[in-house]
N, C-alpha and C positions, 0 to 999 in steps of 0.2 A: 402239586403246585409248589410244595416246599423245595423239591429238587430243582425246579426251574429258578427259583429265587436265589438259591445259595451261591451259584457262580457269579451272579450279578453283585452280591454283597462283597464277595471276595475280590472281584475286579475293582470295585470302588475303593476298597481298603488299600489295594496295591497302588492304585492311582495316587492316593493321598500320600502314601509313603514315598513314591517316586518324586512327587512334587516337592515334598519336604527335603528330600535328599538333594535334589537339584538346587533348591534355594540355599541350603547350607553349603553346598559345593561352591556356588557363586560367591557367597560371602567369604569363604575361605580363600578363593582365588584372588579376591580384592586385597586381602591381607597379604597373601603370598607375593603378588607382583610388586607390592611396595617394598616388602622386605628384601626380595631378590634384587630390586633396583638399587636399594641402599647398600647391598652387599656387592654391587657391581656385576651381578649375574644377569647381564642385559639380555642375552638370548633366551634364558629361561623366563625372565620377567615378561619379555615380549610375547612368548608363546602363551602365557596366561592372560595377558591384557588384551591382545588383539581380538579374540573372539567376543569380548564383552562390549556392550553398547553404552555404558555409563560415561559421563563426561570425564570422570577421573581416569577411567581405563583408557579413553582416547588420549588423554594428556600423557599418561605414562607410556603408551605405545609410541607416541612421537618422541618422548624423551629417550626411550630405549633406542629407537632408530637413529637419533642424533648421536647418542653415545657410541653406537656401533659404526659411525661414519657413513651412514646411508642417508646422505643429505636430501636427495631427491625423494626418497620414500618418506622421510620425515616431513618434508614440505607438503607432500600429498596428504599425509595424515593430519597435519595442522589445517590444511584447507578444508578437509572434512569436518574437523573440530569446529572451525570458525563458521562453517555453513550451518551446523547444528546449533551452535551457541555463539551468535555473532557478538554478544556483549562480553564474551570471555576475555579476561586479561590476566595473565599469570602474574603472581607476586614476585617482584625482583628479589625479595628476601628468601623465597622458597625455591625458586627455579634458577637454573644456570643462566648466566647473562646471554649466551648465544641462543638459547631457547626463547628467552624474552624478546631478543632482537628479531628473531625469525618470525615469531608470532606477530610482532608489531608490523613488520614489512608485509606479511601476507594479509593482515587485517586492512592495511592501507590500500592494498590492491583490490580486496574483495568487498569492502563495505559499500562502495557506490553501487556495485552490482546487486548485492543483497538488499540494499535500501530500495532500489528501483523495483526489484522483484516483489518485495514485501508491500510496496505501495500498490503495485498492480493487483496483488491478492486482495488488499484492502478495498480497492475500487470495485473489484468483482463481487466481493461480499456486500458492499454497499448497494450495488445494483440489484442484488438478490434480496435486499432489505434485511440482511443479517447485520444490523447496525452494531450490536455489541461486539461481535467478532471483528467487524471492520475497524472499530475504534481501537481495538487491541493492536491490529496491524499498523494503523497510522501512528499510534503512540510509539510503537517500536521504531518506526521510521524516524520520528523526531528524536528518539534517544540515540539512534545511530548517527544522525546528522550532528548531534552535539558532541560526539566522540572526537577527541583530538586526532585520531587516526584518519578521520574523514577529511581528505585533503582537497577534494574537488569543490571549489567555492561556488562555481556556477550551478552544479547539480544540487548543492546544498540549498541555495537560495530558492531554486525552482521547486524542489521537493518539499521544502519547509512550508512554502506558501500553499501548495496543493494539499499536503497532508493536514495542515491546520484547518484549511478550508473545509475539507471533508469531515474532520472531527466536529467542526461547528455545525455542518449540515446534519450530521448524524445525531447530535445532541441538542439541537436547537429546540427551545420552547416556543410555543406559538403565540406571537403577537400578530394580529391580522394584518395582512398586506394585500394590496390590490394592484394588479398590473393594469394601468389605464390603457384603454384601447386608443390607438392613434386615430385622428380624424379621418373620415372616409376620403379617399382621393377624388379629386375632381375628374370627371369623365373627360377623356380626350375629345376634342371637337371632331365632328364628322367631316371627312374631306368634302370639299366643294365638288358638286357633280361635274362642273366644267373642267376640272383639273384631272389629269391622268393619274396623278399621285397625290397623297395627302400626308399629313404628319403621322409619325409612327403611332400605332395603338399600343399604349403602355398600361399594364395592370400592375398593381402593387402587391407585395407579398401579404399573405393572410396567415395568422398564427394558427397552427394545428395543436401543438403542444407547447405550453409556455408556463410551466410550473415554477412558482416563485417560492423560495425557502422562507420559513417564518423568521421574524426578527427575534434573536435571543433576548430573553427578558432582562438579563443583566446589563444590556447596553441600550435597551429601548429608550430609557429616559434621557440618554445622552446623544441620541441620534437625531438627525434632521428629519422632518416629516415626509420627505420623499427622496427617492433615488432615481436618477436618470441614466440610462445605459444605452449606448449606441451599439447595435449589433450589425455585423456584416453577414449577409446571407448569400450562400453560393447557389449555383444553378440547380442543385438537388434539394434546395430548401433547408440545408443544414447551416448552423452558425459557424462560420470560420473564425470569427474574432468578436470579442465583446470588450468595450472600454467604458469606463465611467466618465460621464459628462458632468454629473452633479452628484456629489457624494452624500450618503446618509451617515455612514460610519465606516472607517477602513475595514473593520472585521466583517461587517455585513456586505460591504462592496465586494469583498473577495468571495463570500458565499454565493452571491448572485452571479458574478462573472463565471464561476465554476459551474453553477447550475445551468447557465445559459448555453453551455455546450450541448446540452440534451434538448434544447428547444428545436422545434421543427415547424416549417412554414411551407405553404404552397409558394413556389418561387415566383418572383416577378417575371413578367414577360414583355417582350417587345414584338409586336406583330405576331403573337402566338408562340414565339421562341423564348425559352427560359433565359434569364439574364441575372448576373449578380446584382445585389441591391443592398440598401442600408435601411435600417429602421430604428427609430428612437422609441425606447420603451420607458415609460414613466411608472414608477412603483410608488404608490401612496401608502404610507404607514399609518394605520389607525392607532389612536391612543385611547 
């Protein structure tokens, strides 16, 4: 048995030594590429920095490419850097002006794309009920929207409203609310027997899924006792639009109109055929 164990212990020791040596080599590389860049040995610095995945190594890779006149490669490296670290902004005191300018231009181009992708990731995490992770994504979206390089004003306004709304939904504390059921529709009169045709037979939509988010505790005392929302329902029973008719609180209004996108109904019908319809939803806020 001792002979069988001995090679295993030897392999384990070798593995630890290799890992230690690799770590030490990586630390040495980081020091070396900085020194080589400072000494204008750009090719050598690039060879050391390019294989590494650290933010600093990515920055020096782009700096080396720019110093070597490889503008297209430098731009590609900066795009990768901004993708990995969208909040990265080089210091004008430490980086060459042309590098700072190039990073600024690329961030201005990429931030709207990154913000939308990050918002989509957050929404998917929220749908999976991974609220803590979703909040991190939505918070990053808000941070990117406040960046001076984010120049798309229309996208900023839309994403800010949506991201903040989802943060509120994910963090809301429960103040009981009740979606009041609409009054039952009057039955259409039966056609007279003597007439070949009669009035169309219309049925109203019926809620299948109508989850209402809780009112956040920090605004409950300052809200109105009810919220009235008008929803437009398409022929598939999905909500195509939701507008506030009577506000409870701007923040809560936004939460509900976002949540309404997931409401589902049996569609209204005319003579058995689905038709678009409108429904007024009244939400009573208990105190």
